[in-house]
N, CA, C and O atoms as a Maestro MAE file, in Angstrom:
{
 s_m_m2io_version
 :::
 2.0.0
}

f_m_ct {
 s_m_title
 :::
 protein
 m_atom[280] {
  # First column is atom index #
  i_m_mmod_type
  r_m_x_coord
  r_m_y_coord
  r_m_z_coord
  i_m_residue_number
  s_m_chain_name
  s_m_pdb_residue_name
  s_m_pdb_atom_name
  i_m_atomic_number
  :::
  1 25 -30.765 36.983 -6.932 1 A "MET " " N  " 7
  2 3 -31.763 36.822 -5.853 1 A "MET " " CA " 6
  3 2 -32.237 38.128 -5.451 1 A "MET " " C  " 6
  4 15 -33.386 38.236 -5.021 1 A "MET " " O  " 8
  5 25 -31.453 39.162 -5.548 2 A "ARG " " N  " 7
  6 3 -31.974 40.373 -5.127 2 A "ARG " " CA " 6
  7 2 -33.232 40.944 -5.946 2 A "ARG " " C  " 6
  8 15 -34.122 41.558 -5.358 2 A "ARG " " O  " 8
  9 25 -33.262 40.744 -7.154 3 A "PRO " " N  " 7
  10 3 -34.531 41.233 -7.848 3 A "PRO " " CA " 6
  11 2 -35.777 40.461 -7.363 3 A "PRO " " C  " 6
  12 15 -36.890 40.982 -7.291 3 A "PRO " " O  " 8
  13 25 -35.530 39.298 -7.067 4 A "ILE " " N  " 7
  14 3 -36.803 38.441 -6.445 4 A "ILE " " CA " 6
  15 2 -37.136 39.111 -5.200 4 A "ILE " " C  " 6
  16 15 -38.300 39.495 -5.092 4 A "ILE " " O  " 8
  17 25 -36.306 39.331 -4.209 5 A "ALA " " N  " 7
  18 3 -36.531 39.844 -2.969 5 A "ALA " " CA " 6
  19 2 -37.138 41.254 -3.211 5 A "ALA " " C  " 6
  20 15 -38.185 41.535 -2.626 5 A "ALA " " O  " 8
  21 25 -36.590 42.092 -3.976 6 A "LEU " " N  " 7
  22 3 -37.195 43.467 -4.175 6 A "LEU " " CA " 6
  23 2 -38.575 43.418 -4.858 6 A "LEU " " C  " 6
  24 15 -39.361 44.339 -4.636 6 A "LEU " " O  " 8
  25 25 -38.880 42.526 -5.577 7 A "GLY " " N  " 7
  26 3 -40.251 42.493 -6.238 7 A "GLY " " CA " 6
  27 2 -41.187 41.638 -5.449 7 A "GLY " " C  " 6
  28 15 -42.276 41.344 -5.940 7 A "GLY " " O  " 8
  29 25 -40.829 41.199 -4.209 8 A "ARG " " N  " 7
  30 3 -41.736 40.293 -3.450 8 A "ARG " " CA " 6
  31 2 -43.101 40.881 -3.050 8 A "ARG " " C  " 6
  32 15 -44.118 40.189 -3.003 8 A "ARG " " O  " 8
  33 25 -43.067 42.298 -2.741 9 A "LYS " " N  " 7
  34 3 -44.429 42.944 -2.474 9 A "LYS " " CA " 6
  35 2 -45.190 43.029 -3.797 9 A "LYS " " C  " 6
  36 15 -46.405 42.830 -3.788 9 A "LYS " " O  " 8
  37 25 -44.580 43.297 -4.876 10 A "ASN " " N  " 7
  38 3 -45.373 43.245 -6.285 10 A "ASN " " CA " 6
  39 2 -45.938 42.029 -6.583 10 A "ASN " " C  " 6
  40 15 -46.932 42.009 -7.308 10 A "ASN " " O  " 8
  41 25 -45.404 40.862 -6.083 11 A "TYR " " N  " 7
  42 3 -46.023 39.576 -6.435 11 A "TYR " " CA " 6
  43 2 -47.425 39.384 -5.809 11 A "TYR " " C  " 6
  44 15 -48.210 38.545 -6.250 11 A "TYR " " O  " 8
  45 25 -47.697 40.162 -4.804 12 A "LEU " " N  " 7
  46 3 -49.092 40.135 -4.231 12 A "LEU " " CA " 6
  47 2 -50.141 40.572 -5.075 12 A "LEU " " C  " 6
  48 15 -51.306 40.222 -4.881 12 A "LEU " " O  " 8
  49 25 -49.766 41.383 -6.081 13 A "PHE " " N  " 7
  50 3 -50.710 41.983 -7.011 13 A "PHE " " CA " 6
  51 2 -50.643 41.465 -8.388 13 A "PHE " " C  " 6
  52 15 -50.840 42.250 -9.315 13 A "PHE " " O  " 8
  53 25 -50.388 40.235 -8.616 14 A "MET " " N  " 7
  54 3 -50.194 39.596 -10.000 14 A "MET " " CA " 6
  55 2 -51.545 39.635 -10.699 14 A "MET " " C  " 6
  56 15 -51.560 39.331 -11.892 14 A "MET " " O  " 8
  57 25 -52.642 39.963 -10.118 15 A "GLY " " N  " 7
  58 3 -53.938 39.895 -10.670 15 A "GLY " " CA " 6
  59 2 -54.776 38.823 -10.288 15 A "GLY " " C  " 6
  60 15 -55.982 39.018 -10.140 15 A "GLY " " O  " 8
  61 25 -54.244 37.662 -10.105 16 A "SER " " N  " 7
  62 3 -54.941 36.447 -9.760 16 A "SER " " CA " 6
  63 2 -53.959 35.557 -9.110 16 A "SER " " C  " 6
  64 15 -52.764 35.853 -9.089 16 A "SER " " O  " 8
  65 25 -54.462 34.386 -8.535 17 A "GLU " " N  " 7
  66 3 -53.669 33.325 -8.072 17 A "GLU " " CA " 6
  67 2 -53.014 32.580 -9.287 17 A "GLU " " C  " 6
  68 15 -51.850 32.191 -9.200 17 A "GLU " " O  " 8
  69 25 -53.688 32.402 -10.308 18 A "ARG " " N  " 7
  70 3 -53.181 31.806 -11.578 18 A "ARG " " CA " 6
  71 2 -52.089 32.714 -12.156 18 A "ARG " " C  " 6
  72 15 -51.084 32.153 -12.595 18 A "ARG " " O  " 8
  73 25 -52.162 33.979 -12.206 19 A "GLY " " N  " 7
  74 3 -51.197 34.936 -12.687 19 A "GLY " " CA " 6
  75 2 -49.830 34.724 -11.806 19 A "GLY " " C  " 6
  76 15 -48.741 34.619 -12.369 19 A "GLY " " O  " 8
  77 25 -49.955 34.675 -10.530 20 A "GLY " " N  " 7
  78 3 -48.944 34.447 -9.722 20 A "GLY " " CA " 6
  79 2 -48.129 33.098 -9.872 20 A "GLY " " C  " 6
  80 15 -46.903 33.043 -9.779 20 A "GLY " " O  " 8
  81 25 -48.949 32.029 -10.114 21 A "LYS " " N  " 7
  82 3 -48.368 30.851 -10.467 21 A "LYS " " CA " 6
  83 2 -47.661 30.874 -11.698 21 A "LYS " " C  " 6
  84 15 -46.575 30.306 -11.811 21 A "LYS " " O  " 8
  85 25 -48.229 31.521 -12.672 22 A "SER " " N  " 7
  86 3 -47.506 31.598 -14.138 22 A "SER " " CA " 6
  87 2 -46.286 32.355 -13.904 22 A "SER " " C  " 6
  88 15 -45.245 31.919 -14.394 22 A "SER " " O  " 8
  89 25 -46.266 33.541 -13.153 23 A "ALA " " N  " 7
  90 3 -45.066 34.217 -12.984 23 A "ALA " " CA " 6
  91 2 -43.994 33.437 -12.328 23 A "ALA " " C  " 6
  92 15 -42.818 33.540 -12.677 23 A "ALA " " O  " 8
  93 25 -44.428 32.595 -11.307 24 A "ALA " " N  " 7
  94 3 -43.342 31.824 -10.501 24 A "ALA " " CA " 6
  95 2 -42.873 30.676 -11.524 24 A "ALA " " C  " 6
  96 15 -41.748 30.228 -11.303 24 A "ALA " " O  " 8
  97 25 -43.534 30.174 -12.543 25 A "ILE " " N  " 7
  98 3 -43.054 29.210 -13.262 25 A "ILE " " CA " 6
  99 2 -42.103 29.936 -14.311 25 A "ILE " " C  " 6
  100 15 -41.080 29.338 -14.646 25 A "ILE " " O  " 8
  101 25 -42.374 31.175 -14.845 26 A "ALA " " N  " 7
  102 3 -41.550 31.892 -15.623 26 A "ALA " " CA " 6
  103 2 -40.206 32.182 -14.930 26 A "ALA " " C  " 6
  104 15 -39.141 31.909 -15.484 26 A "ALA " " O  " 8
  105 25 -40.274 32.741 -13.706 27 A "TYR " " N  " 7
  106 3 -39.128 33.104 -13.014 27 A "TYR " " CA " 6
  107 2 -38.225 31.776 -12.763 27 A "TYR " " C  " 6
  108 15 -36.995 31.834 -12.756 27 A "TYR " " O  " 8
  109 25 -38.912 30.644 -12.570 28 A "THR " " N  " 7
  110 3 -38.097 29.430 -12.350 28 A "THR " " CA " 6
  111 2 -37.355 28.980 -13.505 28 A "THR " " C  " 6
  112 15 -36.187 28.599 -13.434 28 A "THR " " O  " 8
  113 25 -38.135 29.031 -14.728 29 A "LEU " " N  " 7
  114 3 -37.349 28.667 -16.046 29 A "LEU " " CA " 6
  115 2 -36.244 29.663 -16.217 29 A "LEU " " C  " 6
  116 15 -35.146 29.230 -16.566 29 A "LEU " " O  " 8
  117 25 -36.395 30.875 -16.024 30 A "ILE " " N  " 7
  118 3 -35.235 31.885 -16.358 30 A "ILE " " CA " 6
  119 2 -34.168 31.644 -15.466 30 A "ILE " " C  " 6
  120 15 -33.050 31.499 -15.960 30 A "ILE " " O  " 8
  121 25 -34.321 31.569 -14.117 31 A "GLU " " N  " 7
  122 3 -33.272 31.482 -13.189 31 A "GLU " " CA " 6
  123 2 -32.546 30.086 -13.469 31 A "GLU " " C  " 6
  124 15 -31.320 30.008 -13.390 31 A "GLU " " O  " 8
  125 25 -33.298 29.049 -13.779 32 A "THR " " N  " 7
  126 3 -32.716 27.799 -13.896 32 A "THR " " CA " 6
  127 2 -31.748 27.783 -15.149 32 A "THR " " C  " 6
  128 15 -30.693 27.148 -15.151 32 A "THR " " O  " 8
  129 25 -32.225 28.576 -16.262 33 A "ALA " " N  " 7
  130 3 -31.411 28.749 -17.383 33 A "ALA " " CA " 6
  131 2 -30.134 29.433 -17.097 33 A "ALA " " C  " 6
  132 15 -29.064 29.058 -17.576 33 A "ALA " " O  " 8
  133 25 -30.263 30.406 -16.335 34 A "LYS " " N  " 7
  134 3 -29.064 31.299 -15.836 34 A "LYS " " CA " 6
  135 2 -28.116 30.257 -15.214 34 A "LYS " " C  " 6
  136 15 -26.993 30.117 -15.699 34 A "LYS " " O  " 8
  137 25 -28.538 29.481 -14.105 35 A "LEU " " N  " 7
  138 3 -27.698 28.531 -13.261 35 A "LEU " " CA " 6
  139 2 -26.902 27.531 -14.290 35 A "LEU " " C  " 6
  140 15 -25.739 27.193 -14.070 35 A "LEU " " O  " 8
  141 25 -27.563 27.142 -15.309 36 A "ASN " " N  " 7
  142 3 -26.979 26.233 -16.335 36 A "ASN " " CA " 6
  143 2 -26.247 26.978 -17.369 36 A "ASN " " C  " 6
  144 15 -25.952 26.351 -18.386 36 A "ASN " " O  " 8
  145 25 -25.909 28.199 -17.279 37 A "ASN " " N  " 7
  146 3 -25.156 29.011 -18.260 37 A "ASN " " CA " 6
  147 2 -25.715 28.974 -19.599 37 A "ASN " " C  " 6
  148 15 -25.018 28.859 -20.607 37 A "ASN " " O  " 8
  149 25 -27.145 29.086 -19.602 38 A "VAL " " N  " 7
  150 3 -27.911 29.103 -21.030 38 A "VAL " " CA " 6
  151 2 -28.527 30.398 -20.962 38 A "VAL " " C  " 6
  152 15 -28.989 30.859 -19.918 38 A "VAL " " O  " 8
  153 25 -28.537 31.034 -22.158 39 A "ASP " " N  " 7
  154 3 -29.278 32.290 -22.409 39 A "ASP " " CA " 6
  155 2 -30.737 31.897 -22.372 39 A "ASP " " C  " 6
  156 15 -31.173 31.043 -23.144 39 A "ASP " " O  " 8
  157 25 -31.502 32.516 -21.476 40 A "PRO " " N  " 7
  158 3 -32.873 32.136 -21.279 40 A "PRO " " CA " 6
  159 2 -33.784 32.400 -22.407 40 A "PRO " " C  " 6
  160 15 -34.650 31.586 -22.728 40 A "PRO " " O  " 8
  161 25 -33.605 33.533 -23.022 41 A "GLN " " N  " 7
  162 3 -34.475 34.006 -24.199 41 A "GLN " " CA " 6
  163 2 -34.153 32.975 -25.416 41 A "GLN " " C  " 6
  164 15 -35.025 32.496 -26.141 41 A "GLN " " O  " 8
  165 25 -32.791 32.718 -25.520 42 A "ALA " " N  " 7
  166 3 -32.549 31.829 -26.561 42 A "ALA " " CA " 6
  167 2 -33.189 30.440 -26.456 42 A "ALA " " C  " 6
  168 15 -33.808 29.910 -27.378 42 A "ALA " " O  " 8
  169 25 -32.978 29.887 -25.221 43 A "TRP " " N  " 7
  170 3 -33.476 28.558 -24.911 43 A "TRP " " CA " 6
  171 2 -35.143 28.640 -25.058 43 A "TRP " " C  " 6
  172 15 -35.735 27.796 -25.731 43 A "TRP " " O  " 8
  173 25 -35.777 29.608 -24.448 44 A "LEU " " N  " 7
  174 3 -37.175 29.550 -24.456 44 A "LEU " " CA " 6
  175 2 -37.671 29.710 -25.919 44 A "LEU " " C  " 6
  176 15 -38.693 29.109 -26.248 44 A "LEU " " O  " 8
  177 25 -37.019 30.472 -26.800 45 A "THR " " N  " 7
  178 3 -37.404 30.776 -28.134 45 A "THR " " CA " 6
  179 2 -37.353 29.533 -28.986 45 A "THR " " C  " 6
  180 15 -38.225 29.187 -29.783 45 A "THR " " O  " 8
  181 25 -36.111 28.842 -28.694 46 A "ASP " " N  " 7
  182 3 -35.919 27.584 -29.329 46 A "ASP " " CA " 6
  183 2 -36.976 26.508 -29.020 46 A "ASP " " C  " 6
  184 15 -37.604 25.886 -29.877 46 A "ASP " " O  " 8
  185 25 -37.088 26.370 -27.731 47 A "THR " " N  " 7
  186 3 -38.076 25.243 -27.131 47 A "THR " " CA " 6
  187 2 -39.552 25.569 -27.666 47 A "THR " " C  " 6
  188 15 -40.303 24.708 -28.126 47 A "THR " " O  " 8
  189 25 -39.852 26.871 -27.549 48 A "LEU " " N  " 7
  190 3 -41.272 27.054 -27.903 48 A "LEU " " CA " 6
  191 2 -41.636 26.885 -29.389 48 A "LEU " " C  " 6
  192 15 -42.739 26.541 -29.812 48 A "LEU " " O  " 8
  193 25 -40.554 27.177 -30.111 49 A "THR " " N  " 7
  194 3 -40.771 26.915 -31.621 49 A "THR " " CA " 6
  195 2 -40.843 25.388 -31.990 49 A "THR " " C  " 6
  196 15 -41.544 24.953 -32.903 49 A "THR " " O  " 8
  197 25 -40.059 24.642 -31.197 50 A "ARG " " N  " 7
  198 3 -39.945 23.256 -31.475 50 A "ARG " " CA " 6
  199 2 -40.922 22.371 -30.733 50 A "ARG " " C  " 6
  200 15 -41.101 21.265 -31.242 50 A "ARG " " O  " 8
  201 25 -41.540 22.632 -29.703 51 A "ILE " " N  " 7
  202 3 -42.291 21.761 -28.882 51 A "ILE " " CA " 6
  203 2 -43.460 21.108 -29.581 51 A "ILE " " C  " 6
  204 15 -43.791 19.929 -29.453 51 A "ILE " " O  " 8
  205 25 -44.057 22.038 -30.351 52 A "ALA " " N  " 7
  206 3 -45.303 21.488 -30.958 52 A "ALA " " CA " 6
  207 2 -45.303 20.291 -31.855 52 A "ALA " " C  " 6
  208 15 -46.207 19.465 -31.975 52 A "ALA " " O  " 8
  209 25 -43.978 20.333 -32.554 53 A "ASP " " N  " 7
  210 3 -43.745 19.122 -33.451 53 A "ASP " " CA " 6
  211 2 -42.983 18.152 -32.964 53 A "ASP " " C  " 6
  212 15 -42.710 17.209 -33.707 53 A "ASP " " O  " 8
  213 25 -42.483 18.183 -31.619 54 A "HIS " " N  " 7
  214 3 -41.531 17.346 -30.951 54 A "HIS " " CA " 6
  215 2 -42.214 16.067 -30.590 54 A "HIS " " C  " 6
  216 15 -43.398 16.148 -30.264 54 A "HIS " " O  " 8
  217 25 -41.649 14.929 -30.603 55 A "LYS " " N  " 7
  218 3 -42.233 13.572 -30.139 55 A "LYS " " CA " 6
  219 2 -42.120 13.559 -28.617 55 A "LYS " " C  " 6
  220 15 -41.058 13.871 -28.077 55 A "LYS " " O  " 8
  221 25 -43.204 13.201 -27.914 56 A "ILE " " N  " 7
  222 3 -43.265 13.242 -26.551 56 A "ILE " " CA " 6
  223 2 -42.462 12.337 -26.049 56 A "ILE " " C  " 6
  224 15 -42.088 12.654 -24.920 56 A "ILE " " O  " 8
  225 25 -42.003 11.244 -26.462 57 A "ASN " " N  " 7
  226 3 -41.065 10.255 -26.051 57 A "ASN " " CA " 6
  227 2 -39.478 10.890 -26.045 57 A "ASN " " C  " 6
  228 15 -38.539 10.341 -25.469 57 A "ASN " " O  " 8
  229 25 -39.397 12.005 -26.716 58 A "ARG " " N  " 7
  230 3 -37.995 12.705 -26.746 58 A "ARG " " CA " 6
  231 2 -38.103 14.054 -26.074 58 A "ARG " " C  " 6
  232 15 -37.279 14.926 -26.347 58 A "ARG " " O  " 8
  233 25 -39.009 14.255 -25.270 59 A "ILE " " N  " 7
  234 3 -39.109 15.606 -24.661 59 A "ILE " " CA " 6
  235 2 -38.050 15.947 -23.789 59 A "ILE " " C  " 6
  236 15 -37.939 17.127 -23.456 59 A "ILE " " O  " 8
  237 25 -37.112 14.948 -23.290 60 A "ASP " " N  " 7
  238 3 -35.945 15.383 -22.537 60 A "ASP " " CA " 6
  239 2 -34.941 16.121 -23.314 60 A "ASP " " C  " 6
  240 15 -34.081 16.811 -22.766 60 A "ASP " " O  " 8
  241 25 -35.047 15.976 -24.655 61 A "GLU " " N  " 7
  242 3 -34.055 16.823 -25.610 61 A "GLU " " CA " 6
  243 2 -34.268 18.334 -25.387 61 A "GLU " " C  " 6
  244 15 -33.371 19.151 -25.596 61 A "GLU " " O  " 8
  245 25 -35.419 18.642 -24.982 62 A "LEU " " N  " 7
  246 3 -35.791 20.171 -24.842 62 A "LEU " " CA " 6
  247 2 -35.387 20.718 -23.551 62 A "LEU " " C  " 6
  248 15 -35.385 21.936 -23.374 62 A "LEU " " O  " 8
  249 25 -35.023 19.846 -22.579 63 A "LEU " " N  " 7
  250 3 -34.579 20.403 -21.222 63 A "LEU " " CA " 6
  251 2 -33.477 21.174 -21.227 63 A "LEU " " C  " 6
  252 15 -32.609 21.015 -22.086 63 A "LEU " " O  " 8
  253 25 -33.387 22.060 -20.308 64 A "LEU " " N  " 7
  254 3 -32.246 22.995 -20.224 64 A "LEU " " CA " 6
  255 2 -30.825 22.471 -20.331 64 A "LEU " " C  " 6
  256 15 -29.967 22.941 -21.078 64 A "LEU " " O  " 8
  257 25 -30.670 21.434 -19.495 65 A "TRP " " N  " 7
  258 3 -29.351 20.835 -19.358 65 A "TRP " " CA " 6
  259 2 -28.913 19.993 -20.502 65 A "TRP " " C  " 6
  260 15 -27.789 19.497 -20.569 65 A "TRP " " O  " 8
  261 25 -29.926 19.837 -21.480 66 A "ASN " " N  " 7
  262 3 -29.685 19.107 -22.759 66 A "ASN " " CA " 6
  263 2 -29.557 20.109 -23.984 66 A "ASN " " C  " 6
  264 15 -29.313 19.718 -25.126 66 A "ASN " " O  " 8
  265 25 -29.734 21.359 -23.657 67 A "TYR " " N  " 7
  266 3 -29.774 22.430 -24.806 67 A "TYR " " CA " 6
  267 2 -28.381 22.692 -25.193 67 A "TYR " " C  " 6
  268 15 -27.469 22.816 -24.376 67 A "TYR " " O  " 8
  269 25 -28.248 22.772 -26.464 68 A "THR " " N  " 7
  270 3 -27.087 23.127 -27.147 68 A "THR " " CA " 6
  271 2 -27.519 24.133 -28.313 68 A "THR " " C  " 6
  272 15 -28.302 23.840 -29.217 68 A "THR " " O  " 8
  273 25 -26.927 25.284 -28.158 69 A "HIS " " N  " 7
  274 3 -27.248 26.363 -29.153 69 A "HIS " " CA " 6
  275 2 -26.364 26.102 -30.515 69 A "HIS " " C  " 6
  276 15 -25.133 26.102 -30.500 69 A "HIS " " O  " 8
  277 25 -27.121 25.888 -31.646 70 A "ASN " " N  " 7
  278 3 -26.422 25.627 -32.776 70 A "ASN " " CA " 6
  279 2 -26.084 26.931 -33.528 70 A "ASN " " C  " 6
  280 15 -25.449 26.889 -34.582 70 A "ASN " " O  " 8
  :::
 }
 m_bond[279] {
  # First column is bond index #
  i_m_from
  i_m_to
  i_m_order
  :::
  1 1 2 1
  2 2 3 1
  3 3 4 2
  4 3 5 1
  5 5 6 1
  6 6 7 1
  7 7 8 2
  8 7 9 1
  9 9 10 1
  10 10 11 1
  11 11 12 2
  12 11 13 1
  13 13 14 1
  14 14 15 1
  15 15 16 2
  16 15 17 1
  17 17 18 1
  18 18 19 1
  19 19 20 2
  20 19 21 1
  21 21 22 1
  22 22 23 1
  23 23 24 2
  24 23 25 1
  25 25 26 1
  26 26 27 1
  27 27 28 2
  28 27 29 1
  29 29 30 1
  30 30 31 1
  31 31 32 2
  32 31 33 1
  33 33 34 1
  34 34 35 1
  35 35 36 2
  36 35 37 1
  37 37 38 1
  38 38 39 1
  39 39 40 2
  40 39 41 1
  41 41 42 1
  42 42 43 1
  43 43 44 2
  44 43 45 1
  45 45 46 1
  46 46 47 1
  47 47 48 2
  48 47 49 1
  49 49 50 1
  50 50 51 1
  51 51 52 2
  52 51 53 1
  53 53 54 1
  54 54 55 1
  55 55 56 2
  56 55 57 1
  57 57 58 1
  58 58 59 1
  59 59 60 2
  60 59 61 1
  61 61 62 1
  62 62 63 1
  63 63 64 2
  64 63 65 1
  65 65 66 1
  66 66 67 1
  67 67 68 2
  68 67 69 1
  69 69 70 1
  70 70 71 1
  71 71 72 2
  72 71 73 1
  73 73 74 1
  74 74 75 1
  75 75 76 2
  76 75 77 1
  77 77 78 1
  78 78 79 1
  79 79 80 2
  80 79 81 1
  81 81 82 1
  82 82 83 1
  83 83 84 2
  84 83 85 1
  85 85 86 1
  86 86 87 1
  87 87 88 2
  88 87 89 1
  89 89 90 1
  90 90 91 1
  91 91 92 2
  92 91 93 1
  93 93 94 1
  94 94 95 1
  95 95 96 2
  96 95 97 1
  97 97 98 1
  98 98 99 1
  99 99 100 2
  100 99 101 1
  101 101 102 1
  102 102 103 1
  103 103 104 2
  104 103 105 1
  105 105 106 1
  106 106 107 1
  107 107 108 2
  108 107 109 1
  109 109 110 1
  110 110 111 1
  111 111 112 2
  112 111 113 1
  113 113 114 1
  114 114 115 1
  115 115 116 2
  116 115 117 1
  117 117 118 1
  118 118 119 1
  119 119 120 2
  120 119 121 1
  121 121 122 1
  122 122 123 1
  123 123 124 2
  124 123 125 1
  125 125 126 1
  126 126 127 1
  127 127 128 2
  128 127 129 1
  129 129 130 1
  130 130 131 1
  131 131 132 2
  132 131 133 1
  133 133 134 1
  134 134 135 1
  135 135 136 2
  136 135 137 1
  137 137 138 1
  138 138 139 1
  139 139 140 2
  140 139 141 1
  141 141 142 1
  142 142 143 1
  143 143 144 2
  144 143 145 1
  145 145 146 1
  146 146 147 1
  147 147 148 2
  148 147 149 1
  149 149 150 1
  150 150 151 1
  151 151 152 2
  152 151 153 1
  153 153 154 1
  154 154 155 1
  155 155 156 2
  156 155 157 1
  157 157 158 1
  158 158 159 1
  159 159 160 2
  160 159 161 1
  161 161 162 1
  162 162 163 1
  163 163 164 2
  164 163 165 1
  165 165 166 1
  166 166 167 1
  167 167 168 2
  168 167 169 1
  169 169 170 1
  170 170 171 1
  171 171 172 2
  172 171 173 1
  173 173 174 1
  174 174 175 1
  175 175 176 2
  176 175 177 1
  177 177 178 1
  178 178 179 1
  179 179 180 2
  180 179 181 1
  181 181 182 1
  182 182 183 1
  183 183 184 2
  184 183 185 1
  185 185 186 1
  186 186 187 1
  187 187 188 2
  188 187 189 1
  189 189 190 1
  190 190 191 1
  191 191 192 2
  192 191 193 1
  193 193 194 1
  194 194 195 1
  195 195 196 2
  196 195 197 1
  197 197 198 1
  198 198 199 1
  199 199 200 2
  200 199 201 1
  201 201 202 1
  202 202 203 1
  203 203 204 2
  204 203 205 1
  205 205 206 1
  206 206 207 1
  207 207 208 2
  208 207 209 1
  209 209 210 1
  210 210 211 1
  211 211 212 2
  212 211 213 1
  213 213 214 1
  214 214 215 1
  215 215 216 2
  216 215 217 1
  217 217 218 1
  218 218 219 1
  219 219 220 2
  220 219 221 1
  221 221 222 1
  222 222 223 1
  223 223 224 2
  224 223 225 1
  225 225 226 1
  226 226 227 1
  227 227 228 2
  228 227 229 1
  229 229 230 1
  230 230 231 1
  231 231 232 2
  232 231 233 1
  233 233 234 1
  234 234 235 1
  235 235 236 2
  236 235 237 1
  237 237 238 1
  238 238 239 1
  239 239 240 2
  240 239 241 1
  241 241 242 1
  242 242 243 1
  243 243 244 2
  244 243 245 1
  245 245 246 1
  246 246 247 1
  247 247 248 2
  248 247 249 1
  249 249 250 1
  250 250 251 1
  251 251 252 2
  252 251 253 1
  253 253 254 1
  254 254 255 1
  255 255 256 2
  256 255 257 1
  257 257 258 1
  258 258 259 1
  259 259 260 2
  260 259 261 1
  261 261 262 1
  262 262 263 1
  263 263 264 2
  264 263 265 1
  265 265 266 1
  266 266 267 1
  267 267 268 2
  268 267 269 1
  269 269 270 1
  270 270 271 1
  271 271 272 2
  272 271 273 1
  273 273 274 1
  274 274 275 1
  275 275 276 2
  276 275 277 1
  277 277 278 1
  278 278 279 1
  279 279 280 2
  :::
 }
}
């Protein structure tokens, strides 16, 4: 939590409101991965490489809490 608190002033200058929202999404995904004891970089890399060809009705397989690194 400390890095988030330290960077709070910097978040005012993300460049745009959309940039701020994108940063918030990225921080949320990374911190959620950490809370689930998953390496954020490994999960994001795996998910982003698989998502384009993944069936929409099986999207839950890509969620953090269903992630298993092979």
